[in-house]
N, C-alpha and C positions, 0 to 999 in steps of 0.2 A: 477138381472143381468143375461143376456142370455149367456149360455156357448158357447165358441168357440171350435170347434173340427175340427181337420185336418185329413183327410183320404188320405194316400199316396198310389198311384198305381205304383208299381215298376215292370219294365220288367226284366226278367232274364238276366244273363250275357252270354258271348260267349259260344257256345255249341260245344262239340267234335263231329263233323259230317263229317268224311272224304269223304263221297260220295256226300255231298252237297245236300242231299234230303230234301224235306219238311217233317220234322219229326213229325209235328202234335201232335197227342195224343199218339204216340208210346212210350213205356217204353224203358229204357236203354240208353237214351241220357243224358250224364252228362256234366258238365262244363269243359272247358279246364282250364289250369293253368291261362291263361289270364282272363277267365271268373271268376275264384275264386278271382283274384286280383281286378276285377271290383266289385264283391260283397263286398270286403273289403272296397272299396271306398264308397259304399252305406252305410255301417255301420258307417264310419267316418262322413258321411253327417248327420246321425241321432244322433251322439254322443252328449250327454248333453240335448237332447230333451225329452219331456214327452211322450215317446212311451209306451202306455198301453198294446197293443196287436200286435202280428205279425202273419199274416195269409198267407197261401201259397196255390197255386195250388198243387195238389198231385203229379205232374210230377217232376222227379228228378232234372231237371235243375232249377226249381223254388224253391224247398226246399233247394237246395244247395246255391242258391242266398240269401235266407232268413236267413240262419244259422248264419252268422256273426252278423247281426243286432239283432237277437234273443239272442245270447250269450252275446252281449254287454249290452242288456237291462235286462238280467237275466230272460228271458221269454221262455216258451215253444212255439214252432211253432204250430199253429192251422191250420191243413189242411182243406181247404174248396173246395169241388168239383166244386162249382160255379165259381171259378177262373180259371178253366182249359182252355187249348187252344181251339180255335174254331175248330169244325169238318170241314174236308176238304177232298173231294174225290181225290185230288191230293197227299194225304199223301203217302210218300214213293217214290215219283218221283222227280228226279232232273230236275227242270224246268228252271234252269239258264244256264246249259251247252249248251243246244240246244233248243232255243225258238221254233223252228219249230215243236217240239214234241207236242206242244199245239194245232197245226193245224190238228193233226191226226183225221180222221173221227170218230174214236171210242169215242172221247171226245165231239163231236158236241152237243149231247143232253144235256151236262152239261152247255152249254152256253145259254140255252133258256131264262133265266131271270137273267140278271146281277144285277138287283136291289134287288133280294131276299137275297143272290144269289143262283142260282140253283146248283152250284158246292160245296156248303158247308152249314154249319149251318146258318139259317136265321139271318140276322142282328138284327131283332126284338127280337129273342130269346136270342141272346148274350146280348143285352141291358137289358132284363128282369133279367137274372141271375146275371149279374155284378151289377145291381142296388140292387138286394137282398143282395149281398155280401157287398156292401157299406153301406146299411141300417143297416145290422148286426154290422158292425164295428163301425158305428156312435153310435148305441145304447150301445154297450159294451165298448166303449172308450170315452164316453161323457166327455167333458171338457179337453181331452188330445189329443193324436195323435195315429193313427193306421197305420201300414204298411201292405199292401196287395201285395204280389208278384204274378204276373200273366204273361200274354203273350201279344205280340204286338197287334194283331187284336182285342182281347177283350178290351184292354185298349183304343185303338184308336176309336173303335166303340162307347164305352160309352162316351168318351170325345166329339166325333162328335155329339152325341145325346144331351148331356148337353149344347153344344154351338149352338145348332139349325142348324147344318150343315147336308148335305146329308149323309146318311149312306153308300150309294154306292160311291166309291172313287177310285182314282189311288193309288195303294200301294206304288208307288215311292215317294208319297208326304206325307206319314205318318210321323208325328213328334213323334217318339217313339223309340229312340235308345236303344241299349243294356244297361241295368242297368240305364235307365232313370227313373225319378220320376215325375209323374203327380199328383199334389197335389190338393185336393178338400177341400176348407175351408167352414165350415158350421157355421152359427150363429143360434143356436137352431137347427131346422130341415131344415133351408133354406140355399141353396148353395149361397155363396157370392163371391167366387173367384175360378178360375182354373189357376194353375201355373205349369210351366214345368222347370225341371232342369236336367242337365247331370253330376252327380258326377264323372263319369268315363270318362269324355270328353277327357282327355289326353291319354287314352288307346284305344279310338275308332278307331283311324287311324291304329292301329296294328291289328284290329279285322276283321274277316270275318263273314258275316251275310247273311243268305239266303234271308231275306227281310230287307235290310238296311234302307228303307224309304229315308228320306232326310238327314240321318246322314253321318258322314265321314268314316264309316266302308266300307270295300270292299264287293262287291257282291260275295257270296260264290258259285263257280261253280263246286266244287269238286276237288279232287286231281287226 
């Protein structure tokens, strides 16, 4: 009999980000109380399931999102740098408050190749490291389930690759809400299904998100 293994990619919850900046890989960004509530909903989503391992990006917002699920399952969180947020040259800038800032000549050289993209970590490199993280989880959680807490762009990029879609995309159309779960089901080593769920859907309308995608969260423009 071929083992069925499910690898769940979870995006972190709402982040305490008063300035509305793209926080990227910067340290010191923690969850809001609403974000912690969202993480609790994720834990409830996995309650009673055969979760063998919980992995997380090393950034605080991801580890804090992973914590309730790990505690519930009686597991330690395994930090995996391959789950980290995508590199982005706009890190630290509020791009939502005034979109015209993106037209400043100092940024023009960053737009040379939108398909790579030239303003951040190449999509192909994101796919490679996220694939490595999934393969590790598949190997170490064979026959059960694994939870991997990461970030919107890495999760969406991997999903696009697996579904044969263009890696270059409109961020407003990403289906990867705060504390959403993108589930990869494997039969043996073969991927047989990609599913999506929003355990914290009732909290999303209360949230602010720098990149809400197609979710019901409000676009965070700063205070």
